[in-house]
C-alpha positions in Angstrom: 67.3 55.1 70.5 65.3 58.1 71.2 67.6 59.3 74.1 70.4 58.9 71.8 68.8 60.8 69.0 67.4 63.6 71.3 71.1 64.6 72.3 71.8 65.5 68.6 69.2 68.5 69.0 70.3 69.7 72.4 72.2 73.1 72.9 75.4 72.7 75.6 74.5 75.6 76.9 71.0 75.2 78.2 70.8 71.6 77.7 67.3 71.8 75.8 66.4 71.3 72.5 68.0 74.0 69.9 65.6 77.1 69.7 66.9 79.4 66.6 70.3 77.6 66.2 73.1 79.3 65.0 76.8 77.9 64.1 80.0 79.6 64.5 83.0 79.4 62.4 84.2 76.3 64.3 81.1 74.4 63.4 79.8 74.1 67.0 76.2 75.3 67.2 74.0 76.7 70.0 70.4 78.6 70.6 70.8 82.3 69.6 69.6 83.4 72.8 72.1 81.2 74.5 75.0 82.3 72.6 74.0 86.1 72.6 73.9 85.5 76.6 77.5 84.1 76.5 78.7 87.3 74.4 77.3 89.8 76.6 78.8 88.0 79.6 82.2 88.1 77.9 82.2 91.5 76.3 85.8 92.1 75.1 86.4 88.9 73.8 84.0 85.9 73.4 85.2 82.4 72.7 83.4 79.4 71.6 82.5 77.6 75.1 83.4 74.2 73.7 86.8 74.7 71.6 87.4 78.4 72.8 88.1 79.6 69.4 87.6 83.5 69.5 84.4 84.9 67.4 82.5 87.8 66.8 78.5 88.5 66.1 79.2 88.5 62.5 80.3 85.0 62.8 76.7 83.7 64.1 75.3 82.0 60.9 72.0 80.8 61.5 71.4 76.7 60.6 68.5 75.9 58.6 69.7 72.5 58.4 69.9 72.1 62.1 66.3 74.0 63.1 64.6 71.6 60.4 66.5 68.7 62.0 65.6 69.7 65.5 62.1 70.0 64.1 61.7 66.5 62.4 63.2 64.9 65.5 60.9 66.7 67.4 58.0 65.3 65.7 59.8 61.8 65.4 59.5 61.8 69.3 56.3 62.8 69.7 55.3 59.6 67.8 57.9 57.4 69.7 55.5 55.1 71.8 57.7 52.0 72.7 57.4 51.7 76.6 60.6 53.0 78.4 63.0 49.6 78.3 63.7 47.7 81.7 67.4 49.3 81.9 66.4 52.7 81.0 65.3 55.1 84.1 62.6 57.4 83.9 65.3 60.2 84.7 67.5 59.2 81.6 64.4 58.4 79.3 63.6 61.0 76.5 61.0 63.3 77.2 58.0 63.0 75.3 56.4 65.8 73.1 54.5 68.3 74.8 51.2 68.3 73.0 51.3 64.6 74.5 50.2 64.2 78.1 52.7 62.4 80.2 51.7 59.0 82.0 53.2 56.8 85.0 55.6 54.5 83.9 54.3 52.4 86.8 50.7 52.7 86.5 50.1 54.1 83.1 47.9 56.9 84.5 48.1 60.4 83.7 50.4 62.5 85.7 48.2 64.9 87.3 49.8 65.7 90.6 53.4 66.9 91.5 54.8 65.9 94.5 56.2 69.1 96.4 58.2 66.3 98.6 60.1 64.5 96.1 59.7 67.2 93.4 58.5 64.6 91.1 55.3 63.9 88.8 53.0 61.6 90.1 49.7 59.7 89.5 46.7 59.4 91.4 47.7 56.0 92.5 51.2 57.1 93.3 49.7 59.3 96.0 47.5 56.9 97.5 51.0 54.5 97.5 53.3 53.6 100.5 56.2 55.5 98.3 54.4 58.8 98.8 52.8 58.1 102.2 52.4 62.1 103.9 53.9 63.9 100.9 52.2 67.0 99.8 50.6 67.0 96.3 49.2 70.0 94.0 47.7 69.5 90.7 50.0 70.0 87.8 49.0 73.3 86.6 49.1 75.0 90.1 52.8 73.2 90.7 54.0 74.6 87.3 52.6 78.0 88.2 54.8 77.7 91.6 57.8 76.5 90.1 57.3 78.7 87.2 57.5 81.9 89.6 60.6 80.2 91.4 62.5 79.8 88.3 61.9 83.5 87.2 63.0 84.6 90.8 66.2 82.4 90.0 66.5 84.3 86.5 65.8 87.6 87.9 68.7 87.1 90.5 70.9 85.8 88.1 70.2 88.7 85.4 70.9 91.4 88.2 74.2 89.6 89.3 74.9 89.2 85.7 74.9 93.0 85.2 77.0 93.5 88.4 79.6 90.8 86.9 79.7 92.3 83.6 80.6 95.8 85.3 83.0 94.0 87.5 84.5 92.2 84.7 85.1 95.3 82.9 86.6 97.2 85.8 88.6 94.1 86.3 90.0 94.3 82.9 91.0 97.8 82.8 92.7 97.3 86.2 94.5 94.2 84.4 95.7 96.7 81.6 96.8 99.0 84.7 98.6 96.7 86.1 100.5 95.1 82.8 101.3 99.0 82.1 102.6 99.6 85.6 105.0 96.4 85.4 105.9 97.6 82.4 107.4 100.8 83.8 108.7 99.1 87.0 110.5 96.4 84.8 112.3 99.6 83.0 113.0 101.5 86.0 114.3 98.4 87.5 116.4 97.7 84.4 117.7 101.3 84.4 119.0 101.0 88.1 120.6 97.6 87.5 122.3 99.1 84.3 123.9 101.6 86.8 125.4 98.4 88.9 125.8 96.4 86.0 128.2 98.9 84.5 130.4 99.3 87.9 130.2 95.3 88.1 131.5 94.8 84.7 134.4 97.2 85.3 135.3 95.3 88.7 134.8 91.7 87.1 136.8 92.6 83.7 139.6 94.0 86.8 139.5 91.0 88.6 139.1 88.4 85.9 142.3 90.5 84.1 144.3 89.5 87.5 143.0 85.8 87.4 144.5 85.6 84.0 147.8 86.9 85.1 147.9 84.5 87.8 146.8 81.8 85.6 149.2 82.0 83.0 152.4 82.3 85.7 151.0 79.1 87.3 150.3 76.9 83.7 153.6 78.0 82.3 155.3 76.5 85.4 152.9 73.5 85.3 153.7 73.2 81.6 157.2 72.8 82.0 157.2 70.2 84.6 154.9 68.2 82.3 157.1 68.2 79.6 160.2 66.8 81.8 157.3 64.2 82.7 156.7 63.7 79.0 160.0 63.0 78.4 161.4 60.8 80.8 158.0 58.7 80.1 158.6 58.4 76.6 162.5 57.4 77.1 161.3 54.9 79.7 158.2 53.4 77.1 161.2 53.2 74.6 163.7 51.3 76.9 160.7 48.8 78.0 159.8 48.3 74.3 163.4 47.1 73.9 163.7 45.0 76.3 160.1 43.2 75.7 162.0 42.4 71.9 164.6 40.8 73.6 162.7 38.5 75.7 161.0 37.2 72.7 164.8 36.2 71.2 164.1 32.2 70.9 168.1 30.8 70.8 169.8 31.2 74.2 173.0 32.1 72.5 171.4 35.1 70.6 169.7 36.1 73.8 173.0 36.1 75.5 174.9 38.0 72.6 172.4 40.6 72.8 172.7 40.7 76.3 176.6 41.0 76.0 176.5 43.7 73.7 173.5 46.2 74.6 171.3 44.6 77.7 173.9 44.5 80.5 174.9 48.1 79.7 171.5 49.5 79.5 170.5 47.9 82.7 174.0 49.4 84.7 172.8 52.7 83.1 169.3 52.6 85.4 171.3 51.3 88.4 173.0 53.6 90.9 174.9 52.2 94.6 172.7 53.0 97.3 174.3 53.9 101.1 175.0 50.3 101.3 176.9 50.1 98.4 174.4 48.0 96.6 173.3 48.8 92.9 169.9 49.2 92.7 167.5 51.1 90.0 167.6 54.3 89.9 164.2 56.1 89.9 163.1 58.2 87.2 160.8 60.0 89.1 163.4 61.8 91.5 162.9 65.3 91.6 159.7 65.5 89.8 156.3 66.4 91.6 152.6 66.9 90.4 152.2 70.9 90.9 148.8 71.1 92.4 146.5 74.0 91.0 147.4 77.0 93.3 145.0 79.9 91.9 143.6 81.9 94.9 142.5 85.4 94.9 142.4 85.9 98.8 139.7 88.1 99.7 138.2 88.6 96.1 137.9 85.1 96.0 136.2 84.2 99.7 134.6 87.5 100.0 134.2 88.5 96.7 130.5 89.9 97.0 131.4 91.8 100.0 134.5 93.2 98.8 132.7 94.4 95.7 129.7 96.0 97.9 132.4 97.8 100.1 133.7 99.5 96.5 130.1 100.0 94.9 128.7 101.9 97.8 129.2 104.9 96.0 126.9 103.7 93.0 124.0 102.9 95.0 121.0 105.5 94.9 119.1 105.7 96.9 120.5 105.1 100.3 118.3 105.0 103.3 117.6 108.5 104.2 119.1 110.5 107.5 117.4 112.9 109.5 118.1 115.5 112.5 116.4 115.6 116.2 114.4 118.6 117.3 115.7 120.0 120.3 114.9 118.9 123.7 115.0 120.7 126.8 114.4 117.1 128.8 117.7 116.8 130.9 116.9 113.1 130.8 118.0 112.8 127.2 121.2 113.5 125.4 121.5 114.3 121.7 125.0 113.8 119.8 126.5 116.8 117.6 125.2 116.3 114.2 121.5 114.6 115.8 122.7 110.9 114.9 122.6 109.4 118.1 120.0 109.7 121.3 120.4 108.1 124.8 120.0 108.6 128.8 122.0 110.8 130.6 123.3 108.9 133.9 120.9 109.0 136.8 121.9 109.2 140.1 118.5 108.3 142.1 116.1 105.8 141.1 113.4 108.2 141.0 111.5 108.4 137.9 112.9 105.2 137.0 109.9 104.4 134.6 110.1 107.5 132.9 110.9 107.3 129.3 110.9 110.6 127.4 111.0 110.2 123.4 112.4 112.4 120.4 111.0 113.2 117.2 112.6 114.3 113.8 112.6 118.0 112.4 111.4 116.7 109.0 108.6 115.7 108.4 107.0 113.6 105.7 103.4 113.3 103.8 104.3 112.6 100.2 106.5 109.8 98.4 108.5 106.6 99.8 110.9 106.9 102.3 113.3 104.5 104.1 115.1 104.7 107.3 117.3 102.5 109.5 117.9 103.1 113.1 120.3 101.1 114.9 119.3 99.6 118.0 122.1 97.4 119.0 121.9 95.3 122.1 119.7 97.8 123.8 116.8 96.0 126.0 114.2 98.7 125.5 113.5 101.0 122.7 110.7 102.0 120.4 110.9 103.1 116.9 108.3 105.0 114.7 106.5 107.8 113.3 103.8 110.2 114.9 101.4 112.4 113.3 100.2 114.2 116.4 101.5 114.4 120.2 100.0 110.9 121.2 98.8 109.0 118.2 101.7 107.4 116.0 102.9 103.6 114.9 105.7 102.2 116.8 107.8 98.9 117.2 108.9 98.5 120.8 111.2 95.9 122.7 109.8 95.9 126.1 112.7 95.2 128.6 114.3 92.5 126.5 111.1 90.2 126.9 109.1 90.3 123.7 108.2 93.3 121.0 105.1 95.0 120.3 103.2 97.1 118.0 101.2 100.1 119.1 99.0 101.9 116.8 96.0 104.3 117.4 96.8 103.8 121.3 96.6 100.0 120.8 99.4 97.7 121.3 99.7 93.9 120.4 102.2 91.5 120.1 104.7 91.4 116.9 106.1 88.5 115.8 109.8 89.4 115.0 112.6 86.4 114.6 115.4 86.7 116.4 117.0 89.8 117.6 117.5 92.7 115.1 120.5 94.8 115.9 118.8 97.3 113.2 115.1 98.2 112.4 114.2 99.3 109.0 111.3 101.9 109.0 109.8 102.2 105.4 107.1 104.8 104.8 104.9 104.7 101.7 103.0 108.0 101.8 101.3 107.2 98.4 99.3 103.9 99.7 99.4 104.9 103.5 101.4 102.1 104.7 104.1 102.1 107.1 106.5 98.8 107.1 109.1 97.8 109.8 111.8 95.2 108.7 114.6 93.2 110.4 117.2 95.3 108.5 120.1 92.9 109.3 118.0 90.4 106.8 115.7 92.7 105.0 112.9 90.5 106.2 109.7 91.9 107.0 108.4 92.1 110.4 104.8 93.8 110.1 103.2 96.3 107.7 100.4 98.8 109.2 98.2 101.0 107.0 97.1 104.7 108.3 94.6 107.1 107.4 95.6 110.5 108.2 96.4 113.0 105.7 98.7 115.2 108.0 102.6 115.0 107.7 104.4 112.4 109.9 107.5 112.9 112.2 109.9 110.2 112.8 109.7 109.3 116.5 112.4 107.5 118.4 112.6 106.6 122.2 115.8 104.8 123.7 113.4 103.3 126.3 113.5 103.0 129.8 116.7 103.6 131.8 116.9 100.2 133.5 119.7 101.3 136.0 122.4 102.0 133.3 121.6 98.5 131.5 120.0 100.0 128.8 122.0 103.2 128.3 123.5 102.5 124.7 122.6 105.1 122.2 120.0 104.8 119.7 121.4 105.7 116.2 120.3 106.8 112.7 122.4 104.5 110.4 124.2 107.0 107.5 125.3 105.2 103.8 126.4 108.3 102.6 129.8 108.2 100.5 132.1 109.9 102.8 
């Protein structure tokens, strides 16, 4: 009974008796100190720990009734002297009043000792019993001071972390707001870019649908004409069938034969015609009729519609992968095509310098904004593509002699997980966030991402790879998607 009564004066936050209880607008009650601490931990918007209804400091109302009830229950519990029931363990029994010394439930002795081993109160008889053999004990007052010191340490730790968490929470809330604003701006940007495509697509959609309607009208007219002939013949057949069924219902043989002579014979004869053997057989009304199947087919615009439209909409796509030019090179082992879009090896007459693999860099350099390029590596067995910030430093993706892909950065090289064998490599440089991405440009799947630290301008760096005895002499090309 005492246990059930004590739960009504217990704060759900500290799990202790109410101290200066206050009530919220939702009628849930807490200790003033507990709910104030809860508000400080949630400075932006506080909500009731139980029902989650928002509240402010103005909603805290002192609860005189609950304060009086708490005092009354405490006084009642202090005078509650009934022994603990056999089914109620000491852990679940209500705590006696603080002014009354606690007694051992087993020996009815005052609990003057604290077992440090079991972290439980004990009497002198318990100390000498088998249950506490070899355990360490301290007097209650001394143990209480030690435990309070431990608890104060925990409170200090929590208080320090709570301040840090509060600051972190505020900063995180600010970042959430920034993310929401950023998302809204990106959403508007995406909508604007898609609207350009939508305008083109809507126009192209109307053109294709108009052609479809023209084809549909032509096909349906032919089918409707065929259907009318079928309906006409069906109605004639059903009418004749009904007449014949009625004739079979004539009960008198002479009357039936009279009908046959006057109408039936001629009607059945009209249904017959002589076949090739000279015999009269029923003439099928299905002759010359066939179901015209649906025949709408748009050709390339049906089977390859998206590709067909994509080819036409290239002029509407912005931006497309950028282009760049190569710096002039005096290396006799490299050739650059006019316009600087291709680079490849010159033919080598000897096997000298077989491992010599010169590279080339772009005329342009980049240190701001976002940039994307696509490089066609085709079926080459050995190549490197990437960016460089100085002579011997950069970020590159390599294919080594057709055997495997590696990634190099800051003079370190490690394996790269590349699915399949891409024919085009996408290189994306985000100078604002200092990230470099490599893509399989055939499928637009990301291969890897590398973060860099340098603030210096970067140049595109390409290497057509080892010569490999003319087996790797295909050019390394810069892809261009500009409208011609």
